[in-house]
C-alpha atoms as a printed R data frame, in Angstrom:
    type eleno elety resid chain resno       x      y       z
1   ATOM     1    CA   UNK     A     1   5.655 15.190 -23.549
2   ATOM     2    CA   UNK     A     2   4.329 12.473 -21.266
3   ATOM     3    CA   UNK     A     3   4.059 13.353 -17.581
4   ATOM     4    CA   UNK     A     4   3.096 10.653 -15.080
5   ATOM     5    CA   UNK     A     5   2.127 11.042 -11.468
6   ATOM     6    CA   UNK     A     6   0.703  9.027  -8.616
7   ATOM     7    CA   UNK     A     7  -1.189 10.025  -5.486
8   ATOM     8    CA   UNK     A     8  -0.971  7.230  -2.940
9   ATOM     9    CA   UNK     A     9  -2.078  6.804   0.645
10  ATOM    10    CA   UNK     A    10  -4.880  5.308   2.685
11  ATOM    11    CA   UNK     A    11  -8.497  4.889   1.738
12  ATOM    12    CA   UNK     A    12 -10.609  7.761   3.041
13  ATOM    13    CA   UNK     A    13  -7.988 10.445   2.320
14  ATOM    14    CA   UNK     A    14  -9.756 11.531  -0.868
15  ATOM    15    CA   UNK     A    15  -6.961 10.651  -3.278
16  ATOM    16    CA   UNK     A    16  -9.263  9.216  -5.937
17  ATOM    17    CA   UNK     A    17 -11.217 12.488  -5.926
18  ATOM    18    CA   UNK     A    18  -7.938 14.439  -6.068
19  ATOM    19    CA   UNK     A    19  -6.881 12.359  -9.083
20  ATOM    20    CA   UNK     A    20 -10.173 13.050 -10.842
21  ATOM    21    CA   UNK     A    21  -9.801 16.782 -10.150
22  ATOM    22    CA   UNK     A    22  -6.260 16.696 -11.583
23  ATOM    23    CA   UNK     A    23  -7.366 14.766 -14.651
24  ATOM    24    CA   UNK     A    24 -10.215 17.185 -15.350
25  ATOM    25    CA   UNK     A    25  -7.879 20.173 -14.914
26  ATOM    26    CA   UNK     A    26  -5.456 18.565 -17.364
27  ATOM    27    CA   UNK     A    27  -8.250 18.245 -19.924
28  ATOM    28    CA   UNK     A    28  -9.181 21.891 -19.397
29  ATOM    29    CA   UNK     A    29  -5.557 22.787 -20.128
30  ATOM    30    CA   UNK     A    30  -5.671 20.919 -23.454
31  ATOM    31    CA   UNK     A    31  -3.818 17.732 -22.533
32  ATOM    32    CA   UNK     A    32  -4.648 14.154 -23.322
33  ATOM    33    CA   UNK     A    33  -5.269 12.575 -19.928
34  ATOM    34    CA   UNK     A    34  -5.738  9.111 -18.459
35  ATOM    35    CA   UNK     A    35  -6.792  8.599 -14.863
36  ATOM    36    CA   UNK     A    36  -6.822  5.242 -13.113
37  ATOM    37    CA   UNK     A    37  -7.513  4.270  -9.544
38  ATOM    38    CA   UNK     A    38  -6.857  1.321  -7.337
39  ATOM    39    CA   UNK     A    39  -7.855  0.757  -3.745
40  ATOM    40    CA   UNK     A    40  -7.917 -2.182  -1.391
41  ATOM    41    CA   UNK     A    41 -11.124 -3.991  -0.466
42  ATOM    42    CA   UNK     A    42 -10.874 -2.508   3.021
43  ATOM    43    CA   UNK     A    43 -11.653  0.924   1.449
44  ATOM    44    CA   UNK     A    44 -11.266  3.264   4.410
45  ATOM    45    CA   UNK     A    45  -7.815  2.630   5.854
46  ATOM    46    CA   UNK     A    46  -6.707  0.310   3.033
47  ATOM    47    CA   UNK     A    47  -4.279  1.297   0.293
48  ATOM    48    CA   UNK     A    48  -5.528  3.876  -2.221
49  ATOM    49    CA   UNK     A    49  -3.762  4.875  -5.449
50  ATOM    50    CA   UNK     A    50  -4.734  7.404  -8.092
51  ATOM    51    CA   UNK     A    51  -2.578  7.654 -11.238
52  ATOM    52    CA   UNK     A    52  -2.769 10.460 -13.762
53  ATOM    53    CA   UNK     A    53  -0.948 10.537 -17.096
54  ATOM    54    CA   UNK     A    54  -0.797 13.757 -19.111
55  ATOM    55    CA   UNK     A    55   0.421 13.925 -22.696
56  ATOM    56    CA   UNK     A    56   0.401 16.234 -25.699
57  ATOM    57    CA   UNK     A    57  -0.506 13.276 -27.910
58  ATOM    58    CA   UNK     A    58  -2.841 10.299 -27.625
59  ATOM    59    CA   UNK     A    59  -1.938  7.984 -24.757
60  ATOM    60    CA   UNK     A    60  -1.399  4.456 -26.045
61  ATOM    61    CA   UNK     A    61  -0.768  2.776 -22.683
62  ATOM    62    CA   UNK     A    62  -2.926  3.796 -19.702
63  ATOM    63    CA   UNK     A    63  -0.563  2.795 -16.869
64  ATOM    64    CA   UNK     A    64   2.427  4.682 -15.509
65  ATOM    65    CA   UNK     A    65   5.739  3.585 -17.017
66  ATOM    66    CA   UNK     A    66   7.897  5.915 -14.934
67  ATOM    67    CA   UNK     A    67   6.635  8.423 -12.377
68  ATOM    68    CA   UNK     A    68   7.680 12.056 -12.704
69  ATOM    69    CA   UNK     A    69   5.902 12.920  -9.447
70  ATOM    70    CA   UNK     A    70   4.749 10.872  -6.475
71  ATOM    71    CA   UNK     A    71   2.696 12.206  -3.594
72  ATOM    72    CA   UNK     A    72   2.740  9.635  -0.781
73  ATOM    73    CA   UNK     A    73   0.643 10.053   2.356
74  ATOM    74    CA   UNK     A    74   1.783  6.893   4.146
75  ATOM    75    CA   UNK     A    75   4.929  4.796   4.400
76  ATOM    76    CA   UNK     A    76   3.592  1.744   2.578
77  ATOM    77    CA   UNK     A    77   2.477  3.668  -0.492
78  ATOM    78    CA   UNK     A    78   5.788  5.505  -0.628
79  ATOM    79    CA   UNK     A    79   7.881  2.352  -0.351
80  ATOM    80    CA   UNK     A    80   5.703  0.439  -2.824
81  ATOM    81    CA   UNK     A    81   5.967  3.242  -5.419
82  ATOM    82    CA   UNK     A    82   9.744  3.800  -5.358
83  ATOM    83    CA   UNK     A    83  10.468  1.171  -8.059
84  ATOM    84    CA   UNK     A    84   8.118  3.037 -10.420
85  ATOM    85    CA   UNK     A    85   9.969  6.374 -10.218
86  ATOM    86    CA   UNK     A    86  11.949  7.935 -13.063
87  ATOM    87    CA   UNK     A    87  15.536  8.663 -11.973
88  ATOM    88    CA   UNK     A    88  14.843 12.421 -11.960
89  ATOM    89    CA   UNK     A    89  11.380 12.055 -10.390
90  ATOM    90    CA   UNK     A    90  10.225 14.087  -7.409
91  ATOM    91    CA   UNK     A    91   8.557 12.677  -4.308
92  ATOM    92    CA   UNK     A    92   6.374 14.718  -1.951
93  ATOM    93    CA   UNK     A    93   5.605 12.923   1.316
94  ATOM    94    CA   UNK     A    94   3.472 13.558   4.365
95  ATOM    95    CA   UNK     A    95   6.304 13.941   6.860
96  ATOM    96    CA   UNK     A    96   4.486 12.524   9.889
97  ATOM    97    CA   UNK     A    97   3.735  8.963   8.695
98  ATOM    98    CA   UNK     A    98   6.505  8.707   6.071
99  ATOM    99    CA   UNK     A    99   9.837  8.397   7.838
100 ATOM   100    CA   UNK     A   100  12.035  6.467   5.424
101 ATOM   101    CA   UNK     A   101  12.451  7.487   1.785
102 ATOM   102    CA   UNK     A   102  15.445  6.146  -0.074
103 ATOM   103    CA   UNK     A   103  15.295  8.696  -2.869
104 ATOM   104    CA   UNK     A   104  17.264 11.763  -3.863
105 ATOM   105    CA   UNK     A   105  14.545 14.322  -4.555
106 ATOM   106    CA   UNK     A   106  12.176 14.332  -1.596
107 ATOM   107    CA   UNK     A   107  10.024 17.137  -0.233
108 ATOM   108    CA   UNK     A   108   8.570 16.582   3.222
109 ATOM   109    CA   UNK     A   109   5.543 18.416   4.577
110 ATOM   110    CA   UNK     A   110   3.056 17.551   7.367
111 ATOM   111    CA   UNK     A   111  -0.105 17.390   5.255
112 ATOM   112    CA   UNK     A   112  -2.414 15.440   7.580
113 ATOM   113    CA   UNK     A   113  -1.292 17.407  10.615
114 ATOM   114    CA   UNK     A   114  -2.004 20.645   8.742
115 ATOM   115    CA   UNK     A   115  -5.469 19.405   7.750
116 ATOM   116    CA   UNK     A   116  -6.223 18.393  11.349
117 ATOM   117    CA   UNK     A   117  -4.831 21.421  13.174
118 ATOM   118    CA   UNK     A   118  -5.098 24.395  10.825
119 ATOM   119    CA   UNK     A   119  -8.339 23.461   9.084
120 ATOM   120    CA   UNK     A   120  -9.844 21.240  11.822
121 ATOM   121    CA   UNK     A   121 -10.963 18.856   9.090
122 ATOM   122    CA   UNK     A   122  -8.905 15.778   8.182
123 ATOM   123    CA   UNK     A   123 -10.830 15.460   4.911
124 ATOM   124    CA   UNK     A   124  -9.031 18.436   3.318
125 ATOM   125    CA   UNK     A   125  -5.700 16.578   3.221
126 ATOM   126    CA   UNK     A   126  -6.368 15.828  -0.464
127 ATOM   127    CA   UNK     A   127  -6.864 19.526  -1.271
128 ATOM   128    CA   UNK     A   128  -3.688 20.455   0.634
129 ATOM   129    CA   UNK     A   129  -1.789 17.781  -1.306
130 ATOM   130    CA   UNK     A   130  -3.209 19.063  -4.615
131 ATOM   131    CA   UNK     A   131  -2.050 22.543  -3.726
132 ATOM   132    CA   UNK     A   132   1.461 21.504  -2.724
133 ATOM   133    CA   UNK     A   133   1.952 19.476  -5.912
134 ATOM   134    CA   UNK     A   134   0.627 22.190  -8.261
135 ATOM   135    CA   UNK     A   135   3.968 24.017  -8.746
136 ATOM   136    CA   UNK     A   136   5.650 20.671  -9.509
137 ATOM   137    CA   UNK     A   137   3.082 19.538 -12.093
138 ATOM   138    CA   UNK     A   138   3.648 21.534 -15.298
139 ATOM   139    CA   UNK     A   139   0.793 20.022 -17.365
140 ATOM   140    CA   UNK     A   140  -1.882 21.725 -15.232
141 ATOM   141    CA   UNK     A   141  -2.498 25.318 -14.214
142 ATOM   142    CA   UNK     A   142  -3.682 26.593 -10.885
143 ATOM   143    CA   UNK     A   143  -6.662 28.225 -12.624
144 ATOM   144    CA   UNK     A   144  -7.837 24.926 -14.116
145 ATOM   145    CA   UNK     A   145  -7.435 23.155 -10.795
146 ATOM   146    CA   UNK     A   146  -9.546 25.795  -9.045
147 ATOM   147    CA   UNK     A   147 -12.220 25.398 -11.752
148 ATOM   148    CA   UNK     A   148 -12.133 21.620 -11.423
149 ATOM   149    CA   UNK     A   149 -12.363 21.756  -7.609
150 ATOM   150    CA   UNK     A   150 -15.283 24.177  -7.910
151 ATOM   151    CA   UNK     A   151 -17.121 21.808 -10.265
152 ATOM   152    CA   UNK     A   152 -16.422 18.648  -8.257
153 ATOM   153    CA   UNK     A   153 -16.849 19.633  -4.614
154 ATOM   154    CA   UNK     A   154 -20.258 19.789  -2.945
155 ATOM   155    CA   UNK     A   155 -21.343 23.332  -2.069
156 ATOM   156    CA   UNK     A   156 -21.020 22.698   1.682
157 ATOM   157    CA   UNK     A   157 -17.347 21.717   1.338
158 ATOM   158    CA   UNK     A   158 -16.290 24.097  -1.427
159 ATOM   159    CA   UNK     A   159 -15.101 27.100   0.596
160 ATOM   160    CA   UNK     A   160 -12.932 25.040   2.961
161 ATOM   161    CA   UNK     A   161 -11.610 22.934   0.071
162 ATOM   162    CA   UNK     A   162 -10.525 26.006  -1.893
163 ATOM   163    CA   UNK     A   163  -8.961 27.557   1.209
164 ATOM   164    CA   UNK     A   164  -6.964 24.358   1.849
165 ATOM   165    CA   UNK     A   165  -5.966 24.125  -1.824
166 ATOM   166    CA   UNK     A   166  -4.711 27.717  -1.891
167 ATOM   167    CA   UNK     A   167  -2.758 27.209   1.354
168 ATOM   168    CA   UNK     A   168  -1.172 24.134  -0.240
169 ATOM   169    CA   UNK     A   169  -0.257 26.089  -3.396
170 ATOM   170    CA   UNK     A   170   1.414 28.803  -1.305
171 ATOM   171    CA   UNK     A   171   3.415 26.154   0.527
172 ATOM   172    CA   UNK     A   172   4.290 24.390  -2.732
173 ATOM   173    CA   UNK     A   173   5.722 27.655  -4.091
174 ATOM   174    CA   UNK     A   174   7.746 28.071  -0.888
175 ATOM   175    CA   UNK     A   175   9.130 24.568  -1.315
176 ATOM   176    CA   UNK     A   176   9.898 25.232  -4.969
177 ATOM   177    CA   UNK     A   177  11.686 28.523  -4.353
178 ATOM   178    CA   UNK     A   178  13.597 27.353  -1.280
179 ATOM   179    CA   UNK     A   179  16.295 24.760  -1.186
180 ATOM   180    CA   UNK     A   180  13.745 22.582  -2.975
181 ATOM   181    CA   UNK     A   181  14.941 19.144  -1.916
182 ATOM   182    CA   UNK     A   182  15.620 18.265   1.677
183 ATOM   183    CA   UNK     A   183  17.299 15.425   3.424
184 ATOM   184    CA   UNK     A   184  15.161 12.875   5.216
185 ATOM   185    CA   UNK     A   185  15.762 14.400   8.651
186 ATOM   186    CA   UNK     A   186  14.568 17.880   7.664
187 ATOM   187    CA   UNK     A   187  10.850 18.274   8.281
188 ATOM   188    CA   UNK     A   188   9.239 21.187   6.480
189 ATOM   189    CA   UNK     A   189   6.633 23.067   8.433
190 ATOM   190    CA   UNK     A   190   3.594 24.525   6.690
């Protein structure tokens, strides 16, 4: 089993931290894990990518060969990542900035809007995204992700981060149990 995923968006959205949290949770769950990150020199506002590869055996090549899961928080990162998808791969997009996705299995949810309006903190968008993707990422468990978040987040941000993560998980389960994949025009409300 080799499971590859990418978190992609803009610098400042906390996707590198989210990737580290995912990688650590994968290790806790007994997987071999590789995490890599790439971000533009502009940092905040530039492109930011975090890739995580999980496997049940040693990983011989540390870059994604075909994405099983993509979480894209802006249009550029979504469009740039489409060629790297496996044919059966799933894409989760932030429905406000990502308008055009030429892919069959797309889940749309307003992550940044939810962070801004429900939690009044745009910085929790990464924790919301982690929560939404959890039901679609079989190599990691919710329990390990909570442990990893607890170990990684500063004390002042921990309670809000866990609250946002759990809200994302609940929404991810709703997406998973519903019609699952939606056409481009259908926005999913959190």
